[in-house]
C-alpha positions as CSV (number, residue, x, y, z in Angstrom):
1,M,14.8,-10.8,-6.4
2,K,16.2,-13.9,-4.7
3,D,14.2,-17.1,-5.0
4,R,13.2,-17.9,-1.5
5,S,10.6,-20.3,-0.2
6,V,7.9,-18.9,2.0
7,S,7.3,-20.6,5.4
8,R,3.7,-21.1,6.1
9,R,4.4,-21.0,9.8
10,N,6.1,-17.6,9.5
11,L,3.2,-16.4,7.3
12,L,0.6,-17.6,9.7
13,G,2.6,-15.8,12.5
14,T,2.3,-12.5,10.7
15,M,-1.3,-13.1,10.1
16,T,-2.0,-13.9,13.7
17,M,-0.5,-10.5,14.7
18,G,-2.6,-8.7,12.2
19,S,-5.7,-10.6,13.2
20,L,-5.2,-9.9,16.9
21,A,-4.8,-6.2,16.2
22,A,-8.0,-6.2,14.1
23,V,-9.9,-8.0,16.9
24,A,-8.7,-5.3,19.3
25,G,-10.8,-2.9,17.1
26,V,-8.5,-0.6,16.8
27,A,4.8,1.7,-0.6
28,L,4.5,3.3,-2.8
29,P,6.1,1.9,-5.9
30,W,6.0,5.1,-8.0
31,S,5.6,5.5,-11.8
32,R,8.7,5.6,-13.9
33,S,8.0,9.2,-14.8
34,A,8.4,10.3,-11.2
35,V,12.0,9.1,-10.8
36,A,14.7,9.5,-13.5
37,E,15.3,6.4,-15.5
38,N,19.0,6.5,-14.3
39,A,18.0,6.7,-10.6
40,P,19.9,4.2,-8.4
41,H,18.6,0.7,-8.0
42,W,17.0,0.1,-4.6
43,S,15.6,-2.9,-2.8
44,Y,14.1,-3.9,0.5
45,E,17.1,-5.8,1.9
46,G,20.9,-5.7,1.6
47,P,23.3,-2.8,0.7
48,E,20.5,-1.2,-1.3
49,G,17.8,-1.9,1.3
50,A,15.6,0.5,3.2
51,A,18.2,1.4,5.8
52,N,20.4,2.8,3.1
53,W,17.9,4.5,0.8
54,G,18.8,8.0,1.9
55,H,22.4,7.4,0.9
56,L,21.9,6.0,-2.5
57,S,21.2,9.3,-4.2
58,P,20.7,13.0,-3.4
59,E,17.2,12.5,-4.8
60,F,16.5,10.0,-2.1
61,S,17.9,12.0,0.8
62,V,14.6,12.6,2.5
63,C,14.3,8.8,3.0
64,G,16.8,9.2,5.8
65,S,16.2,12.7,7.0
66,G,12.5,13.4,6.7
67,H,10.1,14.0,9.6
68,R,6.9,12.9,7.9
69,Q,8.0,9.4,6.6
70,S,5.7,6.4,6.1
71,P,4.7,3.8,7.1
72,I,4.0,4.3,10.8
73,D,2.4,2.4,13.7
74,L,-1.2,3.7,14.0
75,A,-1.7,2.7,17.7
76,S,-1.4,6.3,19.0
77,A,-4.3,7.5,16.9
78,G,-6.9,9.6,18.7
79,L,-10.6,10.0,17.9
80,D,-11.1,13.0,15.7
81,V,-13.2,14.2,12.7
82,A,-11.0,14.2,9.6
83,P,-11.6,15.9,6.2
84,D,-14.5,14.4,4.3
85,L,-13.7,11.4,2.1
86,G,-15.6,10.6,-1.0
87,L,-14.7,7.6,-3.2
88,G,-15.6,7.9,-6.8
89,W,-14.2,4.6,-8.0
90,Q,-15.5,3.3,-11.3
91,P,-14.9,-0.2,-12.8
92,F,-12.1,-0.1,-15.4
93,D,-10.2,-2.4,-17.8
94,A,-6.8,-2.9,-16.2
95,M,-3.3,-4.1,-16.7
96,V,-1.2,-5.7,-13.9
97,E,2.6,-5.2,-13.9
98,N,5.3,-7.0,-12.0
99,N,7.8,-4.2,-11.7
100,G,10.3,-6.2,-9.6
101,H,9.1,-4.5,-6.4
102,T,5.4,-5.4,-6.3
103,L,2.3,-6.1,-8.5
104,Q,0.9,-2.8,-9.7
105,V,-2.5,-2.4,-11.3
106,A,-3.5,0.6,-13.5
107,A,-6.2,1.4,-16.0
108,A,-5.6,0.2,-19.5
109,A,-7.2,3.5,-20.8
110,K,-8.4,6.8,-19.3
111,T,-10.5,6.3,-16.2
112,D,-12.7,8.7,-14.3
113,S,-12.0,7.0,-11.0
114,A,-11.0,9.5,-8.3
115,L,-11.5,10.4,-4.7
116,M,-12.4,13.6,-3.0
117,L,-10.6,14.6,0.2
118,G,-11.5,17.7,2.1
119,G,-13.1,19.1,-1.1
120,Q,-10.1,18.4,-3.3
121,K,-10.2,16.0,-6.2
122,Y,-7.5,13.4,-6.6
123,A,-7.4,11.3,-9.8
124,F,-6.7,7.6,-9.6
125,L,-3.2,6.5,-10.8
126,Q,-2.7,2.9,-9.7
127,F,-2.9,0.4,-6.8
128,H,-0.3,-2.1,-5.6
129,F,0.4,-4.5,-2.8
130,H,2.8,-5.0,0.1
131,H,3.6,-8.2,2.1
132,P,3.5,-7.9,5.0
133,S,1.4,-4.8,5.6
134,E,3.4,-1.6,5.8
135,H,1.2,0.0,8.5
136,A,1.1,-1.6,11.9
137,L,-1.0,-1.4,15.1
138,G,0.8,-1.9,18.4
139,G,3.6,-3.6,16.5
140,G,1.4,-6.1,14.8
141,R,1.3,-6.2,11.0
142,W,-1.2,-7.8,8.7
143,P,-0.1,-10.3,6.0
144,L,-1.0,-8.0,3.1
145,E,-1.9,-4.3,2.3
146,V,-3.1,-2.7,-0.8
147,H,-2.5,1.0,-1.6
148,M,-4.7,3.0,-4.0
149,V,-2.7,6.0,-5.2
150,H,-4.4,9.2,-6.3
151,K,-2.9,12.5,-7.5
152,G,-4.2,16.0,-6.9
153,E,-3.9,19.0,-9.3
154,A,-1.1,20.5,-7.2
155,G,0.9,17.2,-7.5
156,D,0.3,16.0,-3.9
157,L,-1.1,12.5,-3.4
158,A,-3.9,10.9,-1.5
159,V,-3.3,7.2,-0.8
160,T,-5.9,4.8,0.7
161,G,-4.6,1.7,2.5
162,I,-6.6,-1.5,2.9
163,L,-5.4,-4.3,5.1
164,F,-6.0,-8.0,4.6
165,R,-6.4,-10.8,7.1
166,P,-6.8,-14.6,6.3
167,G,-10.3,-15.8,5.6
168,R,-12.4,-16.2,2.5
169,E,-11.1,-15.9,-1.0
170,N,-11.0,-12.4,-2.4
171,D,-12.4,-12.4,-6.0
172,V,-10.6,-9.3,-7.2
173,L,-7.3,-10.3,-5.7
174,G,-7.7,-13.8,-7.2
175,R,-8.3,-12.5,-10.7
176,I,-5.1,-10.3,-10.4
177,L,-3.0,-13.2,-9.2
178,A,-4.3,-15.6,-11.8
179,V,-2.6,-13.6,-14.6
180,A,0.2,-11.7,-12.9
181,P,3.6,-12.3,-14.5
182,I,6.0,-14.3,-12.3
183,G,8.9,-12.1,-13.5
184,K,8.9,-8.5,-14.7
185,G,6.2,-7.8,-17.3
186,K,2.7,-6.5,-17.8
187,V,-0.5,-8.3,-18.9
188,A,-4.2,-7.4,-19.2
189,I,-6.6,-8.6,-16.5
190,P,-9.8,-10.3,-17.9
191,R,-13.0,-8.3,-17.0
192,A,-13.1,-4.9,-15.4
193,I,-11.6,-4.2,-12.0
194,D,-13.9,-2.7,-9.3
195,M,-11.8,-1.3,-6.4
196,N,-15.0,-0.9,-4.3
197,R,-15.0,-4.6,-3.9
198,F,-11.8,-4.3,-1.8
199,L,-13.6,-2.1,0.8
200,P,-14.4,-3.2,4.3
201,S,-18.0,-2.7,5.5
202,S,-16.9,0.0,8.0
203,R,-15.7,3.4,6.8
204,A,-13.7,4.1,9.9
205,T,-10.2,5.3,8.8
206,Y,-6.9,6.4,10.2
207,R,-5.6,9.7,8.8
208,Y,-2.2,11.3,8.9
209,A,0.3,13.3,6.8
210,G,3.1,11.2,5.4
211,S,5.3,10.1,2.5
212,L,5.8,7.7,-0.3
213,T,7.0,4.4,1.2
214,T,9.6,3.8,-1.5
215,P,12.3,6.1,-2.9
216,P,12.3,9.1,-3.3
217,C,10.1,9.0,-0.1
218,S,8.6,12.4,-1.0
219,E,6.5,13.9,1.9
220,I,3.5,14.7,-0.2
221,V,1.0,12.0,0.9
222,S,-2.3,12.3,2.7
223,W,-2.8,8.8,4.1
224,V,-6.2,7.2,4.6
225,V,-5.9,3.7,6.1
226,F,-9.1,1.8,6.7
227,R,-9.3,0.5,10.2
228,D,-11.0,-2.8,9.5
229,P,-9.2,-5.4,7.4
230,V,-10.8,-7.4,4.6
231,E,-10.4,-11.1,3.9
232,A,-8.2,-13.0,1.5
233,A,-7.5,-16.7,1.3
234,I,-4.3,-17.9,2.8
235,G,-3.4,-19.5,-0.5
236,Q,-3.8,-16.1,-2.2
237,I,-1.6,-14.4,0.3
238,E,1.0,-17.2,0.0
239,T,1.0,-16.8,-3.8
240,F,1.9,-13.1,-3.5
241,A,4.4,-13.9,-0.7
242,R,6.2,-16.4,-3.0
243,M,6.6,-13.6,-5.6
244,F,7.6,-10.9,-3.0
245,P,8.8,-12.5,0.2
246,M,9.2,-9.1,1.8
247,N,8.3,-5.8,0.2
248,A,7.4,-3.6,3.2
249,R,9.4,-0.7,4.4
250,P,10.3,-0.7,8.1
251,L,8.2,1.5,10.4
252,Q,9.2,5.1,10.6
253,Q,9.2,7.5,13.6
254,D,6.0,9.5,13.9
255,F,7.7,12.5,15.4
256,Q,4.5,13.1,17.4
257,R,2.5,13.6,14.3
258,G,-1.2,13.7,14.8
259,I,-2.9,10.5,13.8
260,A,-6.7,10.8,13.6
261,L,-9.1,7.9,13.9
262,D,-12.3,9.0,12.1
263,L,-15.2,6.7,12.8
264,F,-17.6,8.3,10.4
């Protein structure tokens, strides 16, 4: 990735849009096993950027032709009751990896962390971050988004998205950033990670059927995006932004997909 400085003014501008959207009240980097080791290189910008993913390989073709692609703007959501969501997240010893696209955190050993969605169990795989947020509301993006990725027995995925706005320091994010490799690599995170500490106080969520936000863009994801953002210090967000100045896929067409806003 090119070494580029991060403008605090630009970063604050992104934060302002996300904060205003939050006040209104209203990518999935995949494991190496999911894509062949000889899969084409991709990036977020340039000739191998998001606009060309669908042409880089036949395996990536749905990136350019799919009708359930992610991320999307959530502004058209309508109030509805969505499938029951149960979070069974347990603290676990973790590793953080800089894979060149993001910081990805996974359990160092087997974990029982999982979620239940509509009566189906999805085992936790990993979580990772995007700057700026991939999902938007009325065109406004937040400065950071974390995706918790879970896999069902049938191979489909359930991914929870949590948005960040500038505010108080986030303890869990801070511990990840304190040890994260600047370049590609993987290290252990001191003390167990508890994903529950990322959660906002409200359990209101947006729900929709979508895809991975990185190649191969498979349309196998049930998205659960928490409506209310949580806080992270501007310095923490800047630290991530210096490592990954832009690792968010552009918004995709919703093709009149139903987007539910479940308040309960």
